C-alpha positions in Angstrom: 18.4 -61.8 6.6 18.6 -58.1 5.3 17.7 -55.0 7.0 17.8 -51.5 5.7 18.5 -48.6 8.2 18.2 -44.9 7.2 19.7 -42.1 9.2 17.4 -39.3 10.0 18.4 -35.9 8.6 21.5 -37.5 7.0 21.7 -35.0 4.4 21.8 -32.1 6.8 24.3 -34.0 8.9 26.7 -34.3 6.0 26.3 -30.6 4.8 26.8 -29.4 8.5 30.1 -31.3 8.7 31.2 -30.1 5.2 30.4 -26.5 6.4 32.6 -27.0 9.5 35.3 -28.4 7.3 35.0 -25.2 5.1 35.2 -22.9 8.2 38.3 -24.9 9.4 39.9 -24.7 5.8 40.0 -28.4 5.6 40.1 -30.4 2.4 39.2 -27.2 0.3 39.8 -27.1 -3.4 38.3 -23.8 -4.4 38.9 -20.3 -3.0 37.0 -17.1 -3.5 38.9 -13.8 -3.1 37.1 -10.6 -2.4 39.1 -7.4 -1.5 42.0 -9.4 0.2 39.5 -11.6 2.0 39.9 -15.3 0.9 37.0 -17.8 1.5 37.8 -21.6 1.1 35.2 -24.1 0.0 34.6 -27.5 -1.7 34.0 -27.3 -5.5 31.7 -30.4 -5.3 29.3 -28.4 -3.2 29.5 -25.2 -5.1 29.2 -27.1 -8.4 26.1 -28.8 -7.2 24.3 -25.4 -6.3 25.9 -23.0 -8.9 25.9 -23.6 -12.6 28.6 -20.8 -12.8 31.1 -23.0 -10.7 30.2 -26.1 -12.5 30.9 -24.5 -16.0 34.2 -23.2 -14.8 35.3 -26.6 -13.8 34.1 -28.3 -17.0 35.4 -25.7 -19.3 38.8 -25.7 -17.8 39.1 -29.5 -17.8 40.2 -29.5 -14.2 41.5 -32.5 -12.5 40.5 -33.8 -9.1 43.8 -32.5 -7.6 43.5 -29.0 -9.1 42.6 -26.0 -7.1 40.1 -23.3 -8.4 40.5 -19.8 -7.6 37.8 -17.1 -8.3 38.4 -13.3 -7.8 35.2 -11.3 -7.3 34.9 -7.5 -7.8 34.3 -6.0 -4.2 32.2 -3.4 -5.8 29.7 -5.9 -7.0 29.8 -8.4 -3.9 31.1 -7.5 -0.5 33.1 -10.1 1.7 30.2 -10.1 4.1 27.7 -11.1 1.3 30.0 -13.8 -0.1 30.4 -15.3 3.4 26.5 -15.3 3.7 26.2 -16.9 0.2 28.6 -19.7 1.2 26.5 -20.3 4.3 23.6 -20.6 2.3 25.1 -22.9 -0.3 26.1 -25.2 2.5 23.0 -25.0 4.8 20.1 -23.8 2.5 19.3 -21.2 5.2 19.5 -17.4 4.4 18.4 -14.3 6.4 17.1 -11.5 4.1 16.5 -7.9 5.1 16.1 -4.6 3.4 19.8 -3.9 3.9 21.2 -7.0 2.3 18.5 -8.0 -0.4 20.2 -6.1 -3.2 23.6 -7.8 -2.7 21.9 -11.3 -2.3 20.2 -10.6 -5.6 23.6 -9.8 -7.1 24.9 -12.9 -5.7 22.1 -14.9 -7.1 22.7 -13.4 -10.4 26.6 -13.9 -10.1 26.3 -17.6 -9.2 23.2 -18.3 -11.2 21.2 -19.6 -8.3 17.4 -19.3 -9.1 16.3 -20.6 -5.7 17.9 -17.7 -4.0 16.5 -15.3 -6.5 13.0 -16.7 -5.6 13.6 -16.1 -1.9 14.6 -12.5 -2.5 11.7 -12.0 -4.7 9.3 -13.3 -2.1 10.9 -11.2 0.5 10.5 -8.0 -1.6 6.8 -8.8 -2.1 6.1 -9.4 1.6 8.0 -6.4 2.8 7.0 -3.7 0.4 5.5 -0.6 1.8 5.2 3.1 1.1 8.5 4.1 2.4 10.6 1.6 0.3 8.6 1.2 -2.8 10.6 3.4 -4.8 13.8 1.7 -4.0 12.1 -1.7 -4.6 11.0 -0.6 -8.1 14.6 0.2 -8.9 15.7 -3.3 -7.8 12.8 -4.9 -9.6 13.9 -3.2 -12.8 17.5 -4.0 -12.4 17.0 -7.6 -11.7 13.9 -8.1 -13.9 11.3 -9.0 -11.0 8.1 -8.3 -12.7 5.7 -9.0 -9.9 7.7 -6.9 -7.6 7.9 -4.2 -10.2 4.2 -4.1 -10.6 3.5 -3.9 -6.9 6.2 -1.2 -6.3 4.9 0.9 -9.2 1.4 0.7 -7.8 2.8 1.7 -4.4 4.4 4.8 -6.0 1.4 5.7 -8.2 -1.1 5.3 -5.2 1.2 7.4 -2.8 2.3 9.9 -5.4 0.9 12.7 -3.3 3.3 11.8 -0.6 6.4 11.3 -2.9 5.7 14.8 -4.4 5.2 16.5 -1.0 8.0 18.2 0.9 8.4 15.0 3.2 8.8 12.6 0.4 10.5 14.5 -2.5 14.0 14.2 -1.1 14.2 10.7 -2.3 11.7 11.0 -5.1 13.8 13.6 -7.0 16.2 10.8 -7.9 13.4 9.0 -9.8 14.8 7.8 -13.2 13.1 9.6 -16.3 11.4 6.3 -17.5 9.6 5.8 -14.2 8.7 9.6 -13.7 7.3 9.8 -17.3 5.3 6.6 -16.8 3.8 8.0 -13.7 3.0 11.4 -15.1 1.3 9.7 -18.1 -0.9 7.5 -15.7 -4.5 8.7 -15.5 -4.9 7.0 -12.2 -2.0 8.7 -10.6 -3.0 9.6 -7.0 -2.1 13.5 -6.9 -3.8 15.9 -4.7 -4.6 17.8 -7.8 -3.1 18.7 -11.2 -1.2 21.5 -9.5 0.9 18.9 -7.6 1.7 17.0 -10.8 2.9 20.2 -12.6 4.9 21.3 -9.5 6.4 17.8 -9.2 7.6 18.0 -12.8 9.1 21.4 -12.5 10.8 20.4 -9.3 12.1 17.1 -10.8 13.7 18.9 -13.9 15.2 21.6 -11.7 16.9 19.0 -9.5 19.1 18.0 -12.3 18.4 20.6 -14.9 21.4 20.0 -17.2 20.3 16.3 -17.5 16.6 16.5 -17.3 15.6 19.7 -19.3 15.5 17.6 -22.5 12.6 15.5 -21.0 10.4 18.6 -20.1 8.8 18.9 -23.3 7.5 15.4 -23.5 6.4 15.4 -20.0 4.8 18.6 -20.0 2.2 17.1 -22.5 1.2 14.7 -19.7 -0.2 17.7 -17.7 -3.8 18.9 -18.1 -3.4 22.7 -18.0 -7.2 23.2 -17.6 -7.1 21.3 -14.3 -4.3 23.6 -12.9 -5.1 26.6 -10.8 -4.1 30.2 -12.0 -1.7 30.6 -9.3 0.3 27.5 -10.1 0.2 28.3 -13.8 1.6 31.7 -13.3 4.3 30.1 -11.1 5.1 27.6 -13.8 5.3 30.4 -16.4 8.0 32.1 -14.3 10.0 29.0 -13.9 9.8 28.4 -17.8 11.7 31.5 -18.4 14.9 29.8 -17.2 14.6 26.9 -19.6 15.6 26.5 -23.2 13.0 26.1 -26.0 10.1 26.8 -23.5 8.2 29.5 -25.4 5.6 27.0 -26.8 4.8 25.9 -23.2 4.6 29.4 -21.9 2.1 30.2 -24.9 -0.1 27.2 -23.8 -0.2 28.4 -20.3 -1.1 32.0 -21.3 -3.8 30.7 -23.6 -5.4 29.0 -20.7 -5.2 32.0 -18.5 -6.7 34.3 -21.2 -9.6 31.8 -21.7 -10.4 31.9 -18.1 -10.7 35.6 -18.0 -13.2 35.6 -20.8 -15.4 32.7 -19.4 -17.4 32.2 -16.3 -15.4 30.8 -13.3 -15.8 27.0 -13.2 -14.7 24.2 -10.8 -11.5 22.6 -11.7 -12.7 19.3 -10.4 -14.1 18.1 -13.7 -10.8 18.4 -15.4 -8.7 16.5 -12.9 -7.3 13.1 -13.7 -9.2 9.9 -12.4 -6.6 9.3 -9.7 -6.7 12.8 -8.3 -7.6 12.7 -4.7 -10.4 14.4 -2.9 -10.2 15.2 0.7 -13.3 13.7 2.1 -14.9 12.5 5.3 -16.4 8.9 5.0 -19.5 8.0 7.2 -20.2 4.2 7.7 -22.9 2.5 9.6 -24.9 4.0 12.4 -28.4 3.8 13.5 -31.4 5.7 12.1 -34.5 7.0 13.8 -36.9 4.2 15.1 -33.9 1.7 15.5 -33.3 0.9 11.9 -29.5 0.5 11.0 -27.9 2.4 8.0 -26.8 0.2 5.1 -25.0 2.8 3.2 -21.5 4.4 3.1 -21.5 8.0 2.4 -18.7 10.6 1.7 -18.6 14.3 2.3 -16.4 16.0 -0.4 -14.9 18.8 1.6 -13.8 21.0 -1.4 -17.3 20.8 -3.1 -19.4 20.7 0.1 -21.2 17.8 -1.5 -22.4 14.3 -0.3 -22.1 11.1 -2.3 -23.1 7.6 -1.7 -20.0 5.3 -2.1 -21.2 1.8 -1.5 -23.4 -0.5 0.6 -22.2 -1.6 4.0 -21.1 -5.2 4.3 -22.8 -5.4 7.6 -25.2 -3.3 9.7 -24.1 -1.9 12.9 -23.7 1.1 15.1 -21.0 2.2 17.6 -18.5 0.7 15.1 -15.0 2.3 14.2 -13.2 3.1 11.0 -9.8 4.5 9.7 -8.2 4.9 6.3 -4.8 3.7 5.1 -3.9 4.6 1.7 -6.6 3.3 -0.8 -8.3 1.3 1.9 -10.8 2.0 4.7 -11.0 -0.5 7.5 -14.0 -0.9 9.8 -14.6 -3.3 12.6 -16.8 -4.0 15.6 -20.1 -2.3 16.7 -23.4 -3.4 17.9 -26.6 -4.8 16.6 -30.0 -5.5 18.1 -28.9 -9.1 18.8 -25.1 -8.7 19.4 -23.6 -6.0 21.8 -20.0 -6.4 20.6 -19.2 -7.6 17.1 -15.8 -9.2 16.2 -16.3 -8.6 12.3 -13.8 -6.6 10.5 -13.9 -5.5 6.7 -11.7 -3.4 4.2 -13.1 -1.2 1.6 -11.0 -0.6 -1.6 -11.8 3.0 -2.7 -10.2 2.4 -6.1 -12.1 -0.8 -7.0 -15.2 -0.1 -5.0 -15.0 -3.5 -3.4 -15.2 -5.0 0.1 -12.9 -7.7 1.5 -13.7 -9.8 4.5 -10.9 -9.6 7.2 -10.2 -12.0 10.0 -12.3 -11.3 13.0 -11.1 -9.2 15.9 -9.9 -11.4 18.9 -12.9 -10.0 20.9 -16.2 -8.3 20.0 -15.9 -4.5 20.5 -17.9 -1.4 20.6 -16.9 2.3 21.0 -13.3 1.4 20.3 -11.1 3.8 18.3 -9.5 2.6 15.1 -6.4 4.6 13.9 -3.6 4.3 11.4 0.1 4.9 12.5 2.9 4.3 10.1 0.6 2.6 7.5 -0.5 0.1 10.2 -4.0 -0.1 11.4 -4.7 -0.3 15.2 -7.7 -0.8 17.3 -7.6 1.0 20.7 -9.6 0.1 23.8 -13.4 -0.3 23.5 -16.0 -2.2 25.5 -17.2 -5.7 25.3 -20.5 -5.0 27.1 -22.0 -2.1 29.1 -19.6 -0.9 31.7 -17.0 -3.6 30.8 -14.1 -1.7 29.3 -10.9 -3.2 27.8 -7.3 -1.8 27.7 -6.2 -3.9 24.6 -4.6 -2.3 21.7 -4.7 -4.6 18.5 -2.6 -4.3 15.3 -3.7 -5.7 12.0 -0.7 -7.6 10.5 -1.2 -7.3 6.7 1.5 -10.1 6.1 0.1 -12.7 8.5 -3.5 -11.4 7.8 -4.4 -11.4 11.6 -5.0 -9.3 14.5 -2.3 -9.2 17.0 -2.2 -7.8 20.5 0.1 -4.8 20.2 0.0 -3.8 23.9 -2.3 -2.3 26.5 -3.3 1.1 27.8 -2.7 2.1 31.4 -6.5 1.7 32.2 -9.3 0.1 30.5 -11.4 2.8 28.6 -13.7 3.1 25.4 -14.5 6.2 23.5 -10.9 7.3 23.7 -9.6 10.2 21.6 -6.4 9.3 19.7 -3.8 11.4 17.8 -0.6 10.2 16.2 2.6 11.9 15.7 5.2 10.5 13.4 5.2 6.8 12.3 5.6 5.4 15.8 3.6 7.0 18.7 -0.1 6.9 19.5 -1.3 9.5 22.0 -4.5 8.1 23.7 -6.3 10.8 25.5 -9.1 10.2 28.0 -12.0 7.7 27.7 -14.8 6.4 29.5 -13.9 4.1 32.3 -15.1 3.1 35.7 -14.0 5.1 38.8 -15.5 3.8 42.0 -18.3 2.1 40.2 -19.3 5.2 38.2 -18.7 6.0 34.6 -16.2 8.7 34.2 -13.7 10.4 31.7 -10.6 10.9 33.6 -7.7 13.2 32.5 -5.1 10.8 31.2 -2.7 10.7 28.3 -1.0 7.5 27.3 2.0 7.8 24.9 1.9 4.2 23.2 5.1 3.2 21.3 4.0 1.0 18.5 7.7 -0.4 18.1 8.0 -1.6 21.6 4.3 -2.2 22.5 4.7 -0.3 25.7 3.2 2.9 27.3 6.3 4.9 27.6 4.7 7.9 29.1 1.5 8.3 31.1 0.4 11.8 32.2 -2.7 12.5 34.4 -4.2 15.9 34.9 -7.1 17.1 37.2 -9.8 17.5 34.6 -12.7 15.4 34.1 -14.3 15.5 30.6 -18.0 14.9 29.7 -17.3 14.1 26.0 -14.5 13.0 23.8 -12.2 16.1 23.5 -10.6 17.6 20.3 -6.9 17.0 20.0 -4.1 18.8 18.1 -0.3 19.4 18.2 0.4 23.1 18.1 4.2 22.5 18.7 6.3 19.4 18.6 5.8 18.9 22.4 2.7 20.6 23.2 -0.6 18.5 22.9 -3.7 20.5 23.1 -6.8 18.9 24.6 -9.9 20.9 24.1 -13.5 20.5 25.4 -16.6 22.6 26.0 -16.0 23.4 29.7 -12.2 23.1 30.3 -9.2 22.7 28.0 -5.5 21.8 28.7 -2.1 22.1 27.0 0.3 19.3 28.0 4.0 19.8 27.6 5.1 16.2 26.9 8.8 17.0 27.4 8.4 18.7 30.8 5.4 16.4 31.7 3.4 19.5 32.7 -0.4 20.3 32.2 -1.6 23.9 32.0 -5.3 24.8 31.9 -6.2 27.1 28.9 -9.1 29.5 28.3 -9.7 28.1 24.9 -12.8 26.0 24.6 -15.1 24.3 22.1 -18.2 26.1 21.5 -21.5 24.3 21.6 -22.9 22.9 18.2 -25.0 25.4 16.3 -28.1 23.5 17.7 -26.8 24.4 21.3 -26.0 20.8 22.0 -22.7 19.5 23.3 -20.6 16.9 21.7 -20.9 13.4 22.9 -19.9 9.8 22.1 -22.8 9.3 19.5 -21.4 12.0 17.2 -19.1 11.3 14.3 -16.1 13.5 14.8 -13.1 13.8 12.5 -10.2 16.2 12.3 -9.8 17.4 8.7 -6.5 19.4 9.2 -5.7 23.2 9.5 -7.5 23.3 12.7 -10.7 22.1 11.3 -13.0 19.6 12.8 -15.9 17.8 11.1 -18.9 16.7 13.1 -22.2 15.1 12.0 -25.0 12.7 13.3 -25.4 11.9 16.9 -28.0 12.2 19.4 -29.2 15.7 20.4 -31.3 16.7 23.5 -34.4 18.8 22.6 -36.7 21.0 24.6 -39.2 21.8 21.9 -40.4 18.2 21.3 -42.7 17.0 24.0 -43.1 13.4 22.8 -39.3 12.6 22.7 -36.5 13.1 25.0 -34.0 13.2 22.2 -33.8 13.3 18.5 -31.0 12.4 15.8 -29.1 15.4 14.6 -29.7 15.7 10.8 -27.0 18.2 10.1 -23.3 18.4 9.5 -20.9 21.0 10.9 -17.3 22.2 10.5 -15.5 23.9 13.4 -12.8 26.5 12.8 -10.8 26.1 16.0 -8.8 29.3 15.3 -12.0 31.4 15.1 -13.9 29.3 17.5 -17.0 29.1 15.1 -19.1 26.4 13.7 -20.2 26.4 10.0 -23.3 24.3 8.9 -22.6 22.2 5.9 -24.7 20.5 3.3 -27.0 18.1 5.2 -26.0 14.3 5.1 -28.2 11.9 3.2 -29.2 10.3 6.5 -29.4 11.4 10.2 -27.5 8.7 12.0 -26.7 7.9 15.7 -23.2 6.5 16.5 -21.8 6.1 12.9 -18.1 5.5 12.3 -16.2 8.2 10.3 -12.7 8.7 9.0 -10.8 11.2 6.9 -10.0 9.7 3.4 -8.6 10.7 0.1 -11.1 9.5 -2.6 -10.0 9.3 -6.3 -11.8 11.5 -8.7 -13.0 8.6 -10.7 -15.5 8.1 -8.0 -17.4 11.0 -9.3 -17.7 9.5 -12.7 -18.6 6.1 -11.2 -21.5 7.6 -9.3 
């Protein structure tokens, strides 16, 4: 009789014991030296995973009793990385992070281990984001990782307006000429306008003038001077005086300025590159008069006081929510005639004019607040049915493609006002909740830390709001909360709230703000409002009507301005501030 027995996980058992022998320096026959650190190993194991070691053994005609010594330059691989590589060779396990991925790629290159290179490549693809795409592009070019290179370049191109800003330029000034020139040449480069592209070129050259002045002539040709404002052209002309062989460029600038004096003033918008970004407010969903749901997506171009239809809605609903993150707009939830709380979620690509269905929210929500913080999309609070509020804060995980519970507010609320500060904190200010069985807007501020998933600061104040307040940070620690009747300034450091005389004026139609309006802060103390239900006194047959106008509030002056009317009068639409590429105008 014959029986065959197979040990479970025998390969792992053998390698684990070999690794223990390595660490105890038993039966070793190869040593790796790095900066006075010596690592002992077994050449059979290393030869099995590394063609480099195998070739060294075969080329030197080594005997079984011989010992092999390899000296590694510490400027290329650190002792810590060599130790990690040996653990990987023996166990097949490796922990990759942004801090060690470059050295692990060097290790994969040095020992010629393609599997480790694949792991590093996969890590870079999964972890790429705005803050690291410039560094990842350097790594991709250095180690010839094409897919990473394409993704990183797209990340830089799509966020060039950030990299060229004071916040991002500290790192971007070190961008190599080959990458910088490629970006300026790209018609789809996402700049705020051509002024920013020209300023970025001047700043980049001046950062290392002796090295980069020779590139200016070539890169200057990538700038469309007709799209640059007079102010920036004159600034550039003054800067060129300090550069060699710049007379031809100065002449071109002067020619544009002279032509403009002789012609009627025209908008610079038509000259911008396709990727130039337009500050816009995007309106999605909502309900029309007589109960019909809106099926269009509309954009208000702030600079031009112009409305455009961008796309069709992937679903029809009101009381949904939206936020933008880079080139995408995210929408979720809402209510229809049949369902009071939808779980559905979608993403709109502004560059490609396409919709992508996302995984459903964990629960159906209406009047929740979507917001973007640190490039991540969150859904804050909401209600699942009338008078049934939730405190949940959900985060959309792009890598796992799922909605995760990020944490909870201090009390269940819907219709909250949310403002972000930095890439970490959400400030959730007052919402509708139940107080002793009655719907109320209590005075509360939750500071939610997205890293820890906790409300790290909760401040209450004795003010009850009758609408979603307007929020702003006037100083680092002073959160301003404005409403029609009462306003408050909250010192977050001292945890103290003081009432202020500043208030929000009624809309030009003498109606107050409420949860049915689309409200969006557009920067520089400006607030956009459109749609919503308005109470009327001159119409006898109806108690209310839908506001057909759009307004812009100058908070410093305390005055409303009536804007171009939107294509549709909508009740409870979603809205968000977005940067639309100029090519949308050509597409439409």
